[in-house]
C-alpha positions as CSV (number, residue, x, y, z in Angstrom):
1,M,213.2,196.4,213.0
2,L,211.2,197.5,210.1
3,D,208.2,199.6,210.8
4,R,205.2,197.3,210.7
5,A,202.7,200.0,209.8
6,C,204.7,200.9,206.8
7,M,205.0,197.2,205.7
8,E,201.3,196.7,206.0
9,E,200.5,199.7,203.8
10,D,203.3,198.8,201.4
11,E,204.8,202.2,202.0
12,W,208.2,202.0,203.6
13,G,209.6,205.0,205.4
14,K,213.1,206.3,205.1
15,N,214.3,204.4,208.2
16,S,212.6,201.1,207.1
17,L,214.3,201.4,203.7
18,K,217.7,202.0,205.3
19,Q,217.2,198.9,207.5
20,A,216.1,196.8,204.6
21,L,219.2,197.8,202.6
22,K,221.4,197.1,205.6
23,L,219.8,193.7,206.0
24,I,220.3,192.9,202.3
25,K,224.0,193.9,202.6
26,D,224.5,191.8,205.8
27,L,222.8,188.7,204.3
28,S,224.6,189.1,201.0
29,N,228.0,189.3,202.8
30,Q,227.2,186.0,204.5
31,Y,225.2,184.1,201.8
32,G,225.5,186.0,198.5
33,L,223.2,188.5,196.9
34,D,220.8,185.9,195.3
35,V,220.2,184.2,198.6
36,A,219.8,187.6,200.4
37,M,217.2,188.8,197.9
38,T,215.3,185.5,197.8
39,S,215.2,185.3,201.6
40,M,213.8,188.9,201.9
41,Q,211.2,188.1,199.2
42,E,210.1,184.9,200.9
43,A,209.9,186.6,204.3
44,I,207.7,189.3,202.9
45,V,205.5,187.0,200.7
46,R,204.9,184.7,203.7
47,K,203.9,187.8,205.7
48,R,206.8,187.3,208.2
49,T,207.7,191.0,208.3
50,E,207.4,191.2,212.1
51,G,211.1,190.6,213.0
52,L,212.1,190.7,209.3
53,P,215.8,190.5,210.0
54,E,215.5,187.3,212.0
55,N,213.0,185.7,209.6
56,A,215.1,186.6,206.5
57,A,218.2,185.2,208.1
58,V,216.5,181.9,208.9
59,V,215.2,181.7,205.4
60,A,218.7,182.4,204.0
61,A,220.2,179.7,206.1
62,R,217.6,177.3,205.0
63,I,218.2,178.1,201.4
64,V,221.9,177.6,201.7
65,H,221.8,174.4,203.8
66,Y,218.7,172.5,202.8
67,G,217.1,174.3,199.8
68,L,214.0,176.4,200.0
69,H,211.5,173.7,199.0
70,T,213.0,170.8,200.9
71,P,210.4,169.5,203.3
72,G,211.3,169.5,207.0
73,E,212.2,166.2,208.7
74,P,209.4,164.5,210.6
75,G,209.4,165.3,214.2
76,S,208.9,163.1,217.2
77,D,205.8,161.0,217.6
78,M,203.6,163.0,219.9
79,S,200.6,160.7,220.0
80,R,201.3,159.6,223.6
81,Y,201.2,163.2,224.7
82,D,198.0,163.8,222.7
83,E,196.4,161.0,224.7
84,L,197.1,162.8,227.9
85,L,195.6,166.1,226.8
86,P,191.8,166.7,226.9
87,A,190.1,166.6,223.6
88,T,189.2,170.1,222.4
89,G,188.4,169.3,218.8
90,G,191.8,170.3,217.4
91,A,194.2,168.2,215.4
92,S,196.4,165.6,217.0
93,Y,200.0,166.4,216.2
94,G,201.6,163.0,216.5
95,S,198.9,160.9,214.9
96,K,199.4,159.2,211.7
């Protein structure tokens, strides 16, 4: 896993750089270099550097199968569950 302190300071140590290059190699073997680089970039830009290998792999799979900017499918209607929960001032997730 990449060193979080190095990522936050934008200064990667030798081990972090080696891990990043290995990740790019692994992702490019599976998805191609363009997808590997885009997934790494997206994971970093979205501040998903904690668990970077997993986050970059998920982004790469999404790019290949759905496209990066394709909206997710709507989930289940959770309004019945919202009714059972006490009101705390937060958003209702299933409400339309």
